CHARMM internal coordinates of N, CA and C (Angstrom, degrees):
IC EDIT
DIST 1 N 1 CA 1.4637
DIST 1 CA 1 C 1.5201
ANGL 1 N 1 CA 1 C 108.44
DIST 1 C 2 N 1.2896
ANGL 1 CA 1 C 2 N 119.78
DIHE 1 N 1 CA 1 C 2 N 119.73
DIST 2 N 2 CA 1.4509
ANGL 1 C 2 N 2 CA 123.63
DIHE 1 CA 1 C 2 N 2 CA 177.51
DIST 2 CA 2 C 1.5249
ANGL 2 N 2 CA 2 C 108.82
DIHE 1 C 2 N 2 CA 2 C -91.95
DIST 2 C 3 N 1.3114
ANGL 2 CA 2 C 3 N 115.43
DIHE 2 N 2 CA 2 C 3 N 122.56
DIST 3 N 3 CA 1.4473
ANGL 2 C 3 N 3 CA 120.63
DIHE 2 CA 2 C 3 N 3 CA -177.43
DIST 3 CA 3 C 1.5289
ANGL 3 N 3 CA 3 C 110.29
DIHE 2 C 3 N 3 CA 3 C -106.00
DIST 3 C 4 N 1.3294
ANGL 3 CA 3 C 4 N 117.60
DIHE 3 N 3 CA 3 C 4 N 143.77
DIST 4 N 4 CA 1.4435
ANGL 3 C 4 N 4 CA 121.91
DIHE 3 CA 3 C 4 N 4 CA 171.16
DIST 4 CA 4 C 1.5299
ANGL 4 N 4 CA 4 C 108.33
DIHE 3 C 4 N 4 CA 4 C -71.02
DIST 4 C 5 N 1.3128
ANGL 4 CA 4 C 5 N 117.09
DIHE 4 N 4 CA 4 C 5 N 163.36
DIST 5 N 5 CA 1.4738
ANGL 4 C 5 N 5 CA 120.76
DIHE 4 CA 4 C 5 N 5 CA -176.95
DIST 5 CA 5 C 1.5178
ANGL 5 N 5 CA 5 C 111.74
DIHE 4 C 5 N 5 CA 5 C -56.47
DIST 5 C 6 N 1.2955
ANGL 5 CA 5 C 6 N 118.45
DIHE 5 N 5 CA 5 C 6 N -44.88
DIST 6 N 6 CA 1.4800
ANGL 5 C 6 N 6 CA 120.54
DIHE 5 CA 5 C 6 N 6 CA -179.08
DIST 6 CA 6 C 1.5460
ANGL 6 N 6 CA 6 C 110.17
DIHE 5 C 6 N 6 CA 6 C -65.87
DIST 6 C 7 N 1.3068
ANGL 6 CA 6 C 7 N 116.51
DIHE 6 N 6 CA 6 C 7 N -35.57
DIST 7 N 7 CA 1.4623
ANGL 6 C 7 N 7 CA 119.71
DIHE 6 CA 6 C 7 N 7 CA 177.62
DIST 7 CA 7 C 1.5326
ANGL 7 N 7 CA 7 C 111.16
DIHE 6 C 7 N 7 CA 7 C -71.45
DIST 7 C 8 N 1.3258
ANGL 7 CA 7 C 8 N 116.63
DIHE 7 N 7 CA 7 C 8 N -32.86
DIST 8 N 8 CA 1.4616
ANGL 7 C 8 N 8 CA 119.50
DIHE 7 CA 7 C 8 N 8 CA 175.31
DIST 8 CA 8 C 1.5245
ANGL 8 N 8 CA 8 C 110.23
DIHE 7 C 8 N 8 CA 8 C -65.44
DIST 8 C 9 N 1.3167
ANGL 8 CA 8 C 9 N 115.51
DIHE 8 N 8 CA 8 C 9 N -42.18
DIST 9 N 9 CA 1.4666
ANGL 8 C 9 N 9 CA 120.31
DIHE 8 CA 8 C 9 N 9 CA 176.21
DIST 9 CA 9 C 1.5300
ANGL 9 N 9 CA 9 C 110.34
DIHE 8 C 9 N 9 CA 9 C -62.55
DIST 9 C 10 N 1.3186
ANGL 9 CA 9 C 10 N 116.25
DIHE 9 N 9 CA 9 C 10 N -41.49
DIST 10 N 10 CA 1.4630
ANGL 9 C 10 N 10 CA 121.36
DIHE 9 CA 9 C 10 N 10 CA 178.28
DIST 10 CA 10 C 1.5304
ANGL 10 N 10 CA 10 C 110.03
DIHE 9 C 10 N 10 CA 10 C -60.55
DIST 10 C 11 N 1.3254
ANGL 10 CA 10 C 11 N 117.21
DIHE 10 N 10 CA 10 C 11 N -43.24
DIST 11 N 11 CA 1.4496
ANGL 10 C 11 N 11 CA 123.64
DIHE 10 CA 10 C 11 N 11 CA 178.93
DIST 11 CA 11 C 1.5280
ANGL 11 N 11 CA 11 C 108.24
DIHE 10 C 11 N 11 CA 11 C -60.05
DIST 11 C 12 N 1.3127
ANGL 11 CA 11 C 12 N 117.95
DIHE 11 N 11 CA 11 C 12 N -46.91
DIST 12 N 12 CA 1.4706
ANGL 11 C 12 N 12 CA 122.98
DIHE 11 CA 11 C 12 N 12 CA -178.63
DIST 12 CA 12 C 1.5097
ANGL 12 N 12 CA 12 C 110.92
DIHE 11 C 12 N 12 CA 12 C -62.23
DIST 12 C 13 N 1.3226
ANGL 12 CA 12 C 13 N 117.63
DIHE 12 N 12 CA 12 C 13 N -46.77
DIST 13 N 13 CA 1.4639
ANGL 12 C 13 N 13 CA 122.61
DIHE 12 CA 12 C 13 N 13 CA -178.34
DIST 13 CA 13 C 1.5507
ANGL 13 N 13 CA 13 C 110.79
DIHE 12 C 13 N 13 CA 13 C -68.54
DIST 13 C 14 N 1.3079
ANGL 13 CA 13 C 14 N 116.35
DIHE 13 N 13 CA 13 C 14 N -41.59
DIST 14 N 14 CA 1.4583
ANGL 13 C 14 N 14 CA 120.30
DIHE 13 CA 13 C 14 N 14 CA 179.21
DIST 14 CA 14 C 1.5316
ANGL 14 N 14 CA 14 C 108.82
DIHE 13 C 14 N 14 CA 14 C -63.60
DIST 14 C 15 N 1.2990
ANGL 14 CA 14 C 15 N 117.89
DIHE 14 N 14 CA 14 C 15 N -46.15
DIST 15 N 15 CA 1.4563
ANGL 14 C 15 N 15 CA 121.22
DIHE 14 CA 14 C 15 N 15 CA 179.96
DIST 15 CA 15 C 1.5288
ANGL 15 N 15 CA 15 C 110.43
DIHE 14 C 15 N 15 CA 15 C -61.31
DIST 15 C 16 N 1.3094
ANGL 15 CA 15 C 16 N 118.86
DIHE 15 N 15 CA 15 C 16 N -39.27
DIST 16 N 16 CA 1.4512
ANGL 15 C 16 N 16 CA 121.91
DIHE 15 CA 15 C 16 N 16 CA 178.72
DIST 16 CA 16 C 1.5434
ANGL 16 N 16 CA 16 C 110.52
DIHE 15 C 16 N 16 CA 16 C -66.08
DIST 16 C 17 N 1.3206
ANGL 16 CA 16 C 17 N 118.17
DIHE 16 N 16 CA 16 C 17 N -42.60
DIST 17 N 17 CA 1.4642
ANGL 16 C 17 N 17 CA 120.87
DIHE 16 CA 16 C 17 N 17 CA 178.59
DIST 17 CA 17 C 1.5380
ANGL 17 N 17 CA 17 C 110.90
DIHE 16 C 17 N 17 CA 17 C -64.40
DIST 17 C 18 N 1.3100
ANGL 17 CA 17 C 18 N 115.78
DIHE 17 N 17 CA 17 C 18 N -42.71
DIST 18 N 18 CA 1.4726
ANGL 17 C 18 N 18 CA 119.10
DIHE 17 CA 17 C 18 N 18 CA 179.54
DIST 18 CA 18 C 1.5126
ANGL 18 N 18 CA 18 C 113.27
DIHE 17 C 18 N 18 CA 18 C -70.71
DIST 18 C 19 N 1.3047
ANGL 18 CA 18 C 19 N 116.97
DIHE 18 N 18 CA 18 C 19 N -30.96
DIST 19 N 19 CA 1.4600
ANGL 18 C 19 N 19 CA 120.61
DIHE 18 CA 18 C 19 N 19 CA 174.77
DIST 19 CA 19 C 1.5167
ANGL 19 N 19 CA 19 C 110.38
DIHE 18 C 19 N 19 CA 19 C -66.34
DIST 19 C 20 N 1.3191
ANGL 19 CA 19 C 20 N 116.39
DIHE 19 N 19 CA 19 C 20 N -41.02
DIST 20 N 20 CA 1.4744
ANGL 19 C 20 N 20 CA 121.24
DIHE 19 CA 19 C 20 N 20 CA 175.68
DIST 20 CA 20 C 1.5285
ANGL 20 N 20 CA 20 C 111.26
DIHE 19 C 20 N 20 CA 20 C -61.33
DIST 20 C 21 N 1.3155
ANGL 20 CA 20 C 21 N 116.18
DIHE 20 N 20 CA 20 C 21 N -42.22
DIST 21 N 21 CA 1.4601
ANGL 20 C 21 N 21 CA 121.64
DIHE 20 CA 20 C 21 N 21 CA -177.16
DIST 21 CA 21 C 1.5155
ANGL 21 N 21 CA 21 C 113.89
DIHE 20 C 21 N 21 CA 21 C -78.43
DIST 21 C 22 N 1.3260
ANGL 21 CA 21 C 22 N 117.92
DIHE 21 N 21 CA 21 C 22 N -35.55
DIST 22 N 22 CA 1.4677
ANGL 21 C 22 N 22 CA 121.26
DIHE 21 CA 21 C 22 N 22 CA -171.79
DIST 22 CA 22 C 1.5342
ANGL 22 N 22 CA 22 C 113.35
DIHE 21 C 22 N 22 CA 22 C -120.17
DIST 22 C 23 N 1.3171
ANGL 22 CA 22 C 23 N 118.21
DIHE 22 N 22 CA 22 C 23 N 5.11
DIST 23 N 23 CA 1.4392
ANGL 22 C 23 N 23 CA 121.64
DIHE 22 CA 22 C 23 N 23 CA -176.19
DIST 23 CA 23 C 1.5247
ANGL 23 N 23 CA 23 C 115.83
DIHE 22 C 23 N 23 CA 23 C -59.65
DIST 23 C 24 N 1.3329
ANGL 23 CA 23 C 24 N 115.86
DIHE 23 N 23 CA 23 C 24 N -26.54
DIST 24 N 24 CA 1.4805
ANGL 23 C 24 N 24 CA 119.45
DIHE 23 CA 23 C 24 N 24 CA 179.06
DIST 24 CA 24 C 1.5354
ANGL 24 N 24 CA 24 C 111.48
DIHE 23 C 24 N 24 CA 24 C -80.79
DIST 24 C 25 N 1.3165
ANGL 24 CA 24 C 25 N 117.17
DIHE 24 N 24 CA 24 C 25 N -20.36
DIST 25 N 25 CA 1.4938
ANGL 24 C 25 N 25 CA 120.98
DIHE 24 CA 24 C 25 N 25 CA -176.32
DIST 25 CA 25 C 1.5198
ANGL 25 N 25 CA 25 C 114.03
DIHE 24 C 25 N 25 CA 25 C -110.86
DIST 25 C 26 N 1.2979
ANGL 25 CA 25 C 26 N 117.53
DIHE 25 N 25 CA 25 C 26 N -22.22
DIST 26 N 26 CA 1.4686
ANGL 25 C 26 N 26 CA 120.66
DIHE 25 CA 25 C 26 N 26 CA -175.76
DIST 26 CA 26 C 1.5225
ANGL 26 N 26 CA 26 C 110.25
DIHE 25 C 26 N 26 CA 26 C -127.91
DIST 26 C 27 N 1.3260
ANGL 26 CA 26 C 27 N 114.78
DIHE 26 N 26 CA 26 C 27 N 151.69
DIST 27 N 27 CA 1.4793
ANGL 26 C 27 N 27 CA 118.97
DIHE 26 CA 26 C 27 N 27 CA 178.26
DIST 27 CA 27 C 1.5365
ANGL 27 N 27 CA 27 C 108.66
DIHE 26 C 27 N 27 CA 27 C -79.64
DIST 27 C 28 N 1.3264
ANGL 27 CA 27 C 28 N 115.32
DIHE 27 N 27 CA 27 C 28 N 161.52
DIST 28 N 28 CA 1.4808
ANGL 27 C 28 N 28 CA 118.50
DIHE 27 CA 27 C 28 N 28 CA 175.94
DIST 28 CA 28 C 1.5370
ANGL 28 N 28 CA 28 C 111.75
DIHE 27 C 28 N 28 CA 28 C -58.22
DIST 28 C 29 N 1.3255
ANGL 28 CA 28 C 29 N 116.94
DIHE 28 N 28 CA 28 C 29 N -34.89
DIST 29 N 29 CA 1.4672
ANGL 28 C 29 N 29 CA 119.71
DIHE 28 CA 28 C 29 N 29 CA 179.97
DIST 29 CA 29 C 1.5313
ANGL 29 N 29 CA 29 C 110.03
DIHE 28 C 29 N 29 CA 29 C -66.93
DIST 29 C 30 N 1.3369
ANGL 29 CA 29 C 30 N 117.76
DIHE 29 N 29 CA 29 C 30 N -40.30
DIST 30 N 30 CA 1.4702
ANGL 29 C 30 N 30 CA 119.54
DIHE 29 CA 29 C 30 N 30 CA 178.58
DIST 30 CA 30 C 1.5367
ANGL 30 N 30 CA 30 C 110.49
DIHE 29 C 30 N 30 CA 30 C -63.70
DIST 30 C 31 N 1.3145
ANGL 30 CA 30 C 31 N 116.12
DIHE 30 N 30 CA 30 C 31 N -39.67
DIST 31 N 31 CA 1.4647
ANGL 30 C 31 N 31 CA 120.22
DIHE 30 CA 30 C 31 N 31 CA -179.97
DIST 31 CA 31 C 1.5241
ANGL 31 N 31 CA 31 C 110.35
DIHE 30 C 31 N 31 CA 31 C -65.63
DIST 31 C 32 N 1.3489
ANGL 31 CA 31 C 32 N 115.68
DIHE 31 N 31 CA 31 C 32 N -47.54
DIST 32 N 32 CA 1.4870
ANGL 31 C 32 N 32 CA 119.28
DIHE 31 CA 31 C 32 N 32 CA 178.10
DIST 32 CA 32 C 1.5156
ANGL 32 N 32 CA 32 C 112.03
DIHE 31 C 32 N 32 CA 32 C -60.54
DIST 32 C 33 N 1.3194
ANGL 32 CA 32 C 33 N 116.55
DIHE 32 N 32 CA 32 C 33 N -39.94
DIST 33 N 33 CA 1.4599
ANGL 32 C 33 N 33 CA 120.79
DIHE 32 CA 32 C 33 N 33 CA 178.86
DIST 33 CA 33 C 1.5270
ANGL 33 N 33 CA 33 C 112.41
DIHE 32 C 33 N 33 CA 33 C -63.68
DIST 33 C 34 N 1.3573
ANGL 33 CA 33 C 34 N 114.58
DIHE 33 N 33 CA 33 C 34 N -42.29
DIST 34 N 34 CA 1.4811
ANGL 33 C 34 N 34 CA 119.57
DIHE 33 CA 33 C 34 N 34 CA 179.46
DIST 34 CA 34 C 1.5253
ANGL 34 N 34 CA 34 C 110.39
DIHE 33 C 34 N 34 CA 34 C -64.27
DIST 34 C 35 N 1.3464
ANGL 34 CA 34 C 35 N 117.48
DIHE 34 N 34 CA 34 C 35 N -42.43
DIST 35 N 35 CA 1.4430
ANGL 34 C 35 N 35 CA 121.07
DIHE 34 CA 34 C 35 N 35 CA -178.73
DIST 35 CA 35 C 1.5188
ANGL 35 N 35 CA 35 C 110.30
DIHE 34 C 35 N 35 CA 35 C -67.70
DIST 35 C 36 N 1.3151
ANGL 35 CA 35 C 36 N 117.10
DIHE 35 N 35 CA 35 C 36 N -44.84
DIST 36 N 36 CA 1.4672
ANGL 35 C 36 N 36 CA 121.04
DIHE 35 CA 35 C 36 N 36 CA 179.67
DIST 36 CA 36 C 1.5249
ANGL 36 N 36 CA 36 C 111.49
DIHE 35 C 36 N 36 CA 36 C -62.70
DIST 36 C 37 N 1.3158
ANGL 36 CA 36 C 37 N 116.90
DIHE 36 N 36 CA 36 C 37 N -43.84
DIST 37 N 37 CA 1.4837
ANGL 36 C 37 N 37 CA 120.00
DIHE 36 CA 36 C 37 N 37 CA 178.39
DIST 37 CA 37 C 1.5270
ANGL 37 N 37 CA 37 C 110.44
DIHE 36 C 37 N 37 CA 37 C -64.17
DIST 37 C 38 N 1.3093
ANGL 37 CA 37 C 38 N 117.65
DIHE 37 N 37 CA 37 C 38 N -40.38
DIST 38 N 38 CA 1.4572
ANGL 37 C 38 N 38 CA 119.94
DIHE 37 CA 37 C 38 N 38 CA 179.30
DIST 38 CA 38 C 1.5281
ANGL 38 N 38 CA 38 C 111.04
DIHE 37 C 38 N 38 CA 38 C -64.52
DIST 38 C 39 N 1.2933
ANGL 38 CA 38 C 39 N 117.10
DIHE 38 N 38 CA 38 C 39 N -45.09
DIST 39 N 39 CA 1.4670
ANGL 38 C 39 N 39 CA 120.24
DIHE 38 CA 38 C 39 N 39 CA 178.37
DIST 39 CA 39 C 1.5447
ANGL 39 N 39 CA 39 C 111.04
DIHE 38 C 39 N 39 CA 39 C -65.79
DIST 39 C 40 N 1.3150
ANGL 39 CA 39 C 40 N 117.34
DIHE 39 N 39 CA 39 C 40 N -40.13
DIST 40 N 40 CA 1.4504
ANGL 39 C 40 N 40 CA 121.46
DIHE 39 CA 39 C 40 N 40 CA 177.03
DIST 40 CA 40 C 1.5175
ANGL 40 N 40 CA 40 C 111.91
DIHE 39 C 40 N 40 CA 40 C -60.48
DIST 40 C 41 N 1.3308
ANGL 40 CA 40 C 41 N 116.06
DIHE 40 N 40 CA 40 C 41 N -36.22
DIST 41 N 41 CA 1.4805
ANGL 40 C 41 N 41 CA 120.67
DIHE 40 CA 40 C 41 N 41 CA 179.91
DIST 41 CA 41 C 1.5065
ANGL 41 N 41 CA 41 C 110.48
DIHE 40 C 41 N 41 CA 41 C -58.37
DIST 41 C 42 N 1.3371
ANGL 41 CA 41 C 42 N 117.40
DIHE 41 N 41 CA 41 C 42 N -34.04
DIST 42 N 42 CA 1.4765
ANGL 41 C 42 N 42 CA 121.64
DIHE 41 CA 41 C 42 N 42 CA -176.38
DIST 42 CA 42 C 1.5222
ANGL 42 N 42 CA 42 C 111.32
DIHE 41 C 42 N 42 CA 42 C -103.26
DIST 42 C 43 N 1.3287
ANGL 42 CA 42 C 43 N 119.28
DIHE 42 N 42 CA 42 C 43 N 16.56
DIST 43 N 43 CA 1.4471
ANGL 42 C 43 N 43 CA 121.79
DIHE 42 CA 42 C 43 N 43 CA -175.22
DIST 43 CA 43 C 1.5502
ANGL 43 N 43 CA 43 C 114.53
DIHE 42 C 43 N 43 CA 43 C -63.03
DIST 43 C 44 N 1.3313
ANGL 43 CA 43 C 44 N 116.69
DIHE 43 N 43 CA 43 C 44 N -29.35
DIST 44 N 44 CA 1.4619
ANGL 43 C 44 N 44 CA 120.96
DIHE 43 CA 43 C 44 N 44 CA 179.72
DIST 44 CA 44 C 1.5107
ANGL 44 N 44 CA 44 C 113.53
DIHE 43 C 44 N 44 CA 44 C -92.04
DIST 44 C 45 N 1.3093
ANGL 44 CA 44 C 45 N 117.17
DIHE 44 N 44 CA 44 C 45 N 2.48
DIST 45 N 45 CA 1.4648
ANGL 44 C 45 N 45 CA 121.12
DIHE 44 CA 44 C 45 N 45 CA -178.44
DIST 45 CA 45 C 1.5365
ANGL 45 N 45 CA 45 C 109.47
DIHE 44 C 45 N 45 CA 45 C -69.87
DIST 45 C 46 N 1.2948
ANGL 45 CA 45 C 46 N 116.84
DIHE 45 N 45 CA 45 C 46 N 127.94
DIST 46 N 46 CA 1.4734
ANGL 45 C 46 N 46 CA 121.01
DIHE 45 CA 45 C 46 N 46 CA -177.87
DIST 46 CA 46 C 1.5122
ANGL 46 N 46 CA 46 C 110.96
DIHE 45 C 46 N 46 CA 46 C -79.85
DIST 46 C 47 N 1.2846
ANGL 46 CA 46 C 47 N 118.78
DIHE 46 N 46 CA 46 C 47 N -39.11
DIST 47 N 47 CA 1.4584
ANGL 46 C 47 N 47 CA 123.10
DIHE 46 CA 46 C 47 N 47 CA 178.62
DIST 47 CA 47 C 1.5216
ANGL 47 N 47 CA 47 C 107.52
DIHE 46 C 47 N 47 CA 47 C -87.51
DIST 47 C 48 N 1.3104
ANGL 47 CA 47 C 48 N 119.73
DIHE 47 N 47 CA 47 C 48 N 105.10
DIST 48 N 48 CA 1.4460
ANGL 47 C 48 N 48 CA 123.78
DIHE 47 CA 47 C 48 N 48 CA -169.28
DIST 48 CA 48 C 1.5454
ANGL 48 N 48 CA 48 C 112.79
DIHE 47 C 48 N 48 CA 48 C -91.04
DIST 48 C 49 N 1.2956
ANGL 48 CA 48 C 49 N 118.80
DIHE 48 N 48 CA 48 C 49 N -8.85
DIST 49 N 49 CA 1.4767
ANGL 48 C 49 N 49 CA 121.63
DIHE 48 CA 48 C 49 N 49 CA -171.69
DIST 49 CA 49 C 1.5232
ANGL 49 N 49 CA 49 C 112.50
DIHE 48 C 49 N 49 CA 49 C -58.71
DIST 49 C 50 N 1.3277
ANGL 49 CA 49 C 50 N 118.26
DIHE 49 N 49 CA 49 C 50 N -37.11
DIST 50 N 50 CA 1.4610
ANGL 49 C 50 N 50 CA 120.50
DIHE 49 CA 49 C 50 N 50 CA -175.60
DIST 50 CA 50 C 1.5183
ANGL 50 N 50 CA 50 C 115.22
DIHE 49 C 50 N 50 CA 50 C -98.84
DIST 50 C 51 N 1.3498
ANGL 50 CA 50 C 51 N 115.08
DIHE 50 N 50 CA 50 C 51 N -1.19
DIST 51 N 51 CA 1.4524
ANGL 50 C 51 N 51 CA 118.54
DIHE 50 CA 50 C 51 N 51 CA -177.86
DIST 51 CA 51 C 1.5193
ANGL 51 N 51 CA 51 C 113.59
DIHE 50 C 51 N 51 CA 51 C -58.07
DIST 51 C 52 N 1.3385
ANGL 51 CA 51 C 52 N 120.54
DIHE 51 N 51 CA 51 C 52 N -43.34
DIST 52 N 52 CA 1.4780
ANGL 51 C 52 N 52 CA 117.94
DIHE 51 CA 51 C 52 N 52 CA -179.63
DIST 52 CA 52 C 1.5323
ANGL 52 N 52 CA 52 C 112.96
DIHE 51 C 52 N 52 CA 52 C -59.67
DIST 52 C 53 N 1.3067
ANGL 52 CA 52 C 53 N 117.89
DIHE 52 N 52 CA 52 C 53 N -42.29
DIST 53 N 53 CA 1.4596
ANGL 52 C 53 N 53 CA 121.24
DIHE 52 CA 52 C 53 N 53 CA -179.54
DIST 53 CA 53 C 1.5219
ANGL 53 N 53 CA 53 C 110.92
DIHE 52 C 53 N 53 CA 53 C -66.71
DIST 53 C 54 N 1.3182
ANGL 53 CA 53 C 54 N 116.49
DIHE 53 N 53 CA 53 C 54 N -46.14
DIST 54 N 54 CA 1.4649
ANGL 53 C 54 N 54 CA 120.04
DIHE 53 CA 53 C 54 N 54 CA -179.30
DIST 54 CA 54 C 1.5350
ANGL 54 N 54 CA 54 C 111.20
DIHE 53 C 54 N 54 CA 54 C -67.47
DIST 54 C 55 N 1.3209
ANGL 54 CA 54 C 55 N 116.89
DIHE 54 N 54 CA 54 C 55 N -38.91
DIST 55 N 55 CA 1.4601
ANGL 54 C 55 N 55 CA 119.72
DIHE 54 CA 54 C 55 N 55 CA 179.53
DIST 55 CA 55 C 1.5168
ANGL 55 N 55 CA 55 C 111.70
DIHE 54 C 55 N 55 CA 55 C -66.67
DIST 55 C 56 N 1.3205
ANGL 55 CA 55 C 56 N 116.77
DIHE 55 N 55 CA 55 C 56 N -38.66
DIST 56 N 56 CA 1.4552
ANGL 55 C 56 N 56 CA 118.66
DIHE 55 CA 55 C 56 N 56 CA 178.43
DIST 56 CA 56 C 1.5183
ANGL 56 N 56 CA 56 C 111.31
DIHE 55 C 56 N 56 CA 56 C -66.78
DIST 56 C 57 N 1.3271
ANGL 56 CA 56 C 57 N 116.89
DIHE 56 N 56 CA 56 C 57 N -39.89
DIST 57 N 57 CA 1.4772
ANGL 56 C 57 N 57 CA 120.26
DIHE 56 CA 56 C 57 N 57 CA 176.84
DIST 57 CA 57 C 1.5291
ANGL 57 N 57 CA 57 C 109.16
DIHE 56 C 57 N 57 CA 57 C -60.84
DIST 57 C 58 N 1.3106
ANGL 57 CA 57 C 58 N 117.18
DIHE 57 N 57 CA 57 C 58 N -43.06
DIST 58 N 58 CA 1.4515
ANGL 57 C 58 N 58 CA 121.38
DIHE 57 CA 57 C 58 N 58 CA -179.60
DIST 58 CA 58 C 1.5196
ANGL 58 N 58 CA 58 C 111.34
DIHE 57 C 58 N 58 CA 58 C -65.80
DIST 58 C 59 N 1.2940
ANGL 58 CA 58 C 59 N 117.90
DIHE 58 N 58 CA 58 C 59 N -43.01
DIST 59 N 59 CA 1.4433
ANGL 58 C 59 N 59 CA 122.59
DIHE 58 CA 58 C 59 N 59 CA 177.34
DIST 59 CA 59 C 1.5557
ANGL 59 N 59 CA 59 C 111.25
DIHE 58 C 59 N 59 CA 59 C -62.26
DIST 59 C 60 N 1.3240
ANGL 59 CA 59 C 60 N 115.53
DIHE 59 N 59 CA 59 C 60 N -42.46
DIST 60 N 60 CA 1.4812
ANGL 59 C 60 N 60 CA 119.01
DIHE 59 CA 59 C 60 N 60 CA 178.17
DIST 60 CA 60 C 1.5307
ANGL 60 N 60 CA 60 C 110.93
DIHE 59 C 60 N 60 CA 60 C -63.81
DIST 60 C 61 N 1.2940
ANGL 60 CA 60 C 61 N 116.53
DIHE 60 N 60 CA 60 C 61 N -38.93
DIST 61 N 61 CA 1.4832
ANGL 60 C 61 N 61 CA 119.60
DIHE 60 CA 60 C 61 N 61 CA 178.45
DIST 61 CA 61 C 1.5108
ANGL 61 N 61 CA 61 C 110.27
DIHE 60 C 61 N 61 CA 61 C -64.34
DIST 61 C 62 N 1.3084
ANGL 61 CA 61 C 62 N 117.44
DIHE 61 N 61 CA 61 C 62 N -39.19
DIST 62 N 62 CA 1.4747
ANGL 61 C 62 N 62 CA 121.38
DIHE 61 CA 61 C 62 N 62 CA 175.53
DIST 62 CA 62 C 1.5051
ANGL 62 N 62 CA 62 C 110.63
DIHE 61 C 62 N 62 CA 62 C -63.02
DIST 62 C 63 N 1.2998
ANGL 62 CA 62 C 63 N 116.58
DIHE 62 N 62 CA 62 C 63 N -46.19
DIST 63 N 63 CA 1.4662
ANGL 62 C 63 N 63 CA 120.89
DIHE 62 CA 62 C 63 N 63 CA -177.18
DIST 63 CA 63 C 1.5173
ANGL 63 N 63 CA 63 C 112.90
DIHE 62 C 63 N 63 CA 63 C -71.68
DIST 63 C 64 N 1.3183
ANGL 63 CA 63 C 64 N 117.04
DIHE 63 N 63 CA 63 C 64 N -24.99
DIST 64 N 64 CA 1.4855
ANGL 63 C 64 N 64 CA 121.32
DIHE 63 CA 63 C 64 N 64 CA 177.41
DIST 64 CA 64 C 1.5412
ANGL 64 N 64 CA 64 C 111.27
DIHE 63 C 64 N 64 CA 64 C -78.06
DIST 64 C 65 N 1.3292
ANGL 64 CA 64 C 65 N 116.66
DIHE 64 N 64 CA 64 C 65 N -21.43
DIST 65 N 65 CA 1.4840
ANGL 64 C 65 N 65 CA 120.01
DIHE 64 CA 64 C 65 N 65 CA -177.52
DIST 65 CA 65 C 1.5212
ANGL 65 N 65 CA 65 C 109.79
DIHE 64 C 65 N 65 CA 65 C -66.07
DIST 65 C 66 N 1.3135
ANGL 65 CA 65 C 66 N 117.34
DIHE 65 N 65 CA 65 C 66 N 146.09
DIST 66 N 66 CA 1.4292
ANGL 65 C 66 N 66 CA 119.90
DIHE 65 CA 65 C 66 N 66 CA 177.54
DIST 66 CA 66 C 1.5413
ANGL 66 N 66 CA 66 C 112.79
DIHE 65 C 66 N 66 CA 66 C -60.62
DIST 66 C 67 N 1.2993
ANGL 66 CA 66 C 67 N 115.98
DIHE 66 N 66 CA 66 C 67 N 145.20
DIST 67 N 67 CA 1.4596
ANGL 66 C 67 N 67 CA 120.57
DIHE 66 CA 66 C 67 N 67 CA 179.01
DIST 67 CA 67 C 1.5287
ANGL 67 N 67 CA 67 C 108.41
DIHE 66 C 67 N 67 CA 67 C -77.15
DIST 67 C 68 N 1.3014
ANGL 67 CA 67 C 68 N 115.52
DIHE 67 N 67 CA 67 C 68 N 129.34
DIST 68 N 68 CA 1.4798
ANGL 67 C 68 N 68 CA 120.33
DIHE 67 CA 67 C 68 N 68 CA -178.55
DIST 68 CA 68 C 1.5035
ANGL 68 N 68 CA 68 C 111.41
DIHE 67 C 68 N 68 CA 68 C -80.37
END
COOR INIT
IC SEED 1 N 1 CA 1 C
IC BUILD
């Protein structure tokens, strides 16, 4: 997935926020995977303005789910 500079910054900031929130319960790999999957889910979205908010909500939902 090729990200624009602002989306790369968004990825970095989102990962940092989620690491602060979930770092005690999830590994860095799990957090990165959740963020990447959430952003990939919206990769075809033409209107990009709300993608960061929606992707973070999706990543949080993934990280809140019980570990199988």
